ChimeraX commands (.cxc) that place a marker at each C-alpha (Angstrom):
marker #1 position 4.62,10.16,-3.48 radius 0.5
marker #1 position 0.68,10.26,-4.11 radius 0.5
marker #1 position -1.50,12.74,-2.15 radius 0.5
marker #1 position -3.00,9.71,-0.01 radius 0.5
marker #1 position -3.33,9.74,3.53 radius 0.5
marker #1 position -1.89,6.12,4.33 radius 0.5
marker #1 position -4.71,5.40,7.10 radius 0.5
marker #1 position -7.76,5.97,6.13 radius 0.5
marker #1 position -6.97,6.31,2.08 radius 0.5
marker #1 position -8.16,9.80,1.85 radius 0.5
marker #1 position -7.22,11.33,-1.49 radius 0.5
marker #1 position -8.12,14.56,-3.70 radius 0.5
marker #1 position -11.67,15.08,-4.76 radius 0.5
marker #1 position -12.40,17.25,-7.62 radius 0.5
marker #1 position -15.44,19.83,-7.71 radius 0.5
marker #1 position -15.67,23.48,-9.04 radius 0.5
marker #1 position -14.42,26.99,-8.76 radius 0.5
marker #1 position -17.37,29.22,-9.40 radius 0.5
marker #1 position -16.94,32.36,-10.27 radius 0.5
marker #1 position -19.44,35.75,-9.45 radius 0.5
marker #1 position -20.50,35.21,-12.69 radius 0.5
marker #1 position -21.37,31.38,-12.52 radius 0.5
marker #1 position -18.83,30.27,-14.50 radius 0.5
marker #1 position -17.60,26.66,-13.36 radius 0.5
marker #1 position -13.85,25.46,-13.98 radius 0.5
marker #1 position -12.52,22.36,-12.73 radius 0.5
marker #1 position -10.48,22.34,-9.35 radius 0.5
marker #1 position -9.21,20.11,-6.67 radius 0.5
marker #1 position -9.70,19.74,-3.01 radius 0.5
marker #1 position -6.49,18.58,-1.53 radius 0.5
marker #1 position -6.60,16.66,1.65 radius 0.5
marker #1 position -4.57,18.14,5.03 radius 0.5
marker #1 position -1.88,15.65,4.88 radius 0.5
marker #1 position 1.38,15.89,7.17 radius 0.5
marker #1 position 4.48,13.78,7.62 radius 0.5
marker #1 position 4.53,12.50,11.23 radius 0.5
marker #1 position 7.39,9.77,12.94 radius 0.5
marker #1 position 5.47,7.30,15.45 radius 0.5
marker #1 position 7.15,4.74,17.67 radius 0.5
marker #1 position 5.99,1.67,17.90 radius 0.5
marker #1 position 6.90,-0.46,20.94 radius 0.5
marker #1 position 5.95,-3.92,20.06 radius 0.5
marker #1 position 8.73,-3.61,17.01 radius 0.5
marker #1 position 10.84,-1.32,18.73 radius 0.5
marker #1 position 11.43,1.07,16.00 radius 0.5
marker #1 position 10.10,4.33,14.37 radius 0.5
marker #1 position 8.02,4.38,11.26 radius 0.5
marker #1 position 7.19,7.91,9.06 radius 0.5
marker #1 position 3.50,7.84,7.61 radius 0.5
marker #1 position 1.92,10.31,5.66 radius 0.5
marker #1 position -1.26,11.28,7.54 radius 0.5
marker #1 position -4.58,13.15,7.16 radius 0.5
marker #1 position -4.91,15.07,10.17 radius 0.5
marker #1 position -8.08,13.17,11.41 radius 0.5
marker #1 position -5.95,10.18,11.44 radius 0.5
marker #1 position -3.72,11.93,13.69 radius 0.5
marker #1 position -6.63,12.77,15.46 radius 0.5
marker #1 position -7.60,8.89,15.42 radius 0.5
marker #1 position -4.16,7.38,16.42 radius 0.5
marker #1 position -4.05,9.94,19.33 radius 0.5
marker #1 position -7.52,8.37,20.51 radius 0.5
marker #1 position -7.20,4.27,19.99 radius 0.5
marker #1 position -3.01,4.05,20.07 radius 0.5
marker #1 position -0.84,3.52,17.06 radius 0.5
marker #1 position -0.84,-0.48,17.38 radius 0.5
marker #1 position -4.42,-0.55,16.89 radius 0.5
marker #1 position -4.56,1.73,14.29 radius 0.5
marker #1 position -1.75,0.45,12.55 radius 0.5
marker #1 position -3.64,-3.04,12.57 radius 0.5
marker #1 position -7.31,-1.39,11.36 radius 0.5
marker #1 position -5.74,-0.17,8.81 radius 0.5
marker #1 position -3.55,-3.21,7.35 radius 0.5
marker #1 position -7.01,-5.08,7.74 radius 0.5
marker #1 position -8.80,-2.66,5.24 radius 0.5
marker #1 position -6.07,-2.80,2.88 radius 0.5
marker #1 position -4.66,0.95,3.45 radius 0.5
marker #1 position -1.23,-0.21,4.59 radius 0.5
marker #1 position 0.85,-2.77,2.94 radius 0.5
marker #1 position 3.68,-3.57,5.37 radius 0.5
marker link #1:1,2 radius 0.2
marker link #1:2,3 radius 0.2
marker link #1:3,4 radius 0.2
marker link #1:4,5 radius 0.2
marker link #1:5,6 radius 0.2
marker link #1:6,7 radius 0.2
marker link #1:7,8 radius 0.2
marker link #1:8,9 radius 0.2
marker link #1:9,10 radius 0.2
marker link #1:10,11 radius 0.2
marker link #1:11,12 radius 0.2
marker link #1:12,13 radius 0.2
marker link #1:13,14 radius 0.2
marker link #1:14,15 radius 0.2
marker link #1:15,16 radius 0.2
marker link #1:16,17 radius 0.2
marker link #1:17,18 radius 0.2
marker link #1:18,19 radius 0.2
marker link #1:19,20 radius 0.2
marker link #1:20,21 radius 0.2
marker link #1:21,22 radius 0.2
marker link #1:22,23 radius 0.2
marker link #1:23,24 radius 0.2
marker link #1:24,25 radius 0.2
marker link #1:25,26 radius 0.2
marker link #1:26,27 radius 0.2
marker link #1:27,28 radius 0.2
marker link #1:28,29 radius 0.2
marker link #1:29,30 radius 0.2
marker link #1:30,31 radius 0.2
marker link #1:31,32 radius 0.2
marker link #1:32,33 radius 0.2
marker link #1:33,34 radius 0.2
marker link #1:34,35 radius 0.2
marker link #1:35,36 radius 0.2
marker link #1:36,37 radius 0.2
marker link #1:37,38 radius 0.2
marker link #1:38,39 radius 0.2
marker link #1:39,40 radius 0.2
marker link #1:40,41 radius 0.2
marker link #1:41,42 radius 0.2
marker link #1:42,43 radius 0.2
marker link #1:43,44 radius 0.2
marker link #1:44,45 radius 0.2
marker link #1:45,46 radius 0.2
marker link #1:46,47 radius 0.2
marker link #1:47,48 radius 0.2
marker link #1:48,49 radius 0.2
marker link #1:49,50 radius 0.2
marker link #1:50,51 radius 0.2
marker link #1:51,52 radius 0.2
marker link #1:52,53 radius 0.2
marker link #1:53,54 radius 0.2
marker link #1:54,55 radius 0.2
marker link #1:55,56 radius 0.2
marker link #1:56,57 radius 0.2
marker link #1:57,58 radius 0.2
marker link #1:58,59 radius 0.2
marker link #1:59,60 radius 0.2
marker link #1:60,61 radius 0.2
marker link #1:61,62 radius 0.2
marker link #1:62,63 radius 0.2
marker link #1:63,64 radius 0.2
marker link #1:64,65 radius 0.2
marker link #1:65,66 radius 0.2
marker link #1:66,67 radius 0.2
marker link #1:67,68 radius 0.2
marker link #1:68,69 radius 0.2
marker link #1:69,70 radius 0.2
marker link #1:70,71 radius 0.2
marker link #1:71,72 radius 0.2
marker link #1:72,73 radius 0.2
marker link #1:73,74 radius 0.2
marker link #1:74,75 radius 0.2
marker link #1:75,76 radius 0.2
marker link #1:76,77 radius 0.2
marker link #1:77,78 radius 0.2
marker link #1:78,79 radius 0.2
view
């Protein structure tokens, strides 16, 4: 599975490692992704999502149903 947040769409970014001698080599900055299970009372089922920690905080603030609805509208979540 790709390293992409299913709610926010965050994905790895590209940058440089810069040494003391100012040599630059390519590197990737990965998002802080966690697997988390949520219960959706409207559908009476559990779902597992791969989320960035920012998305988990957003779900704690707004609620899982509102965030899922918003993610589907933005095209991040398929189902």
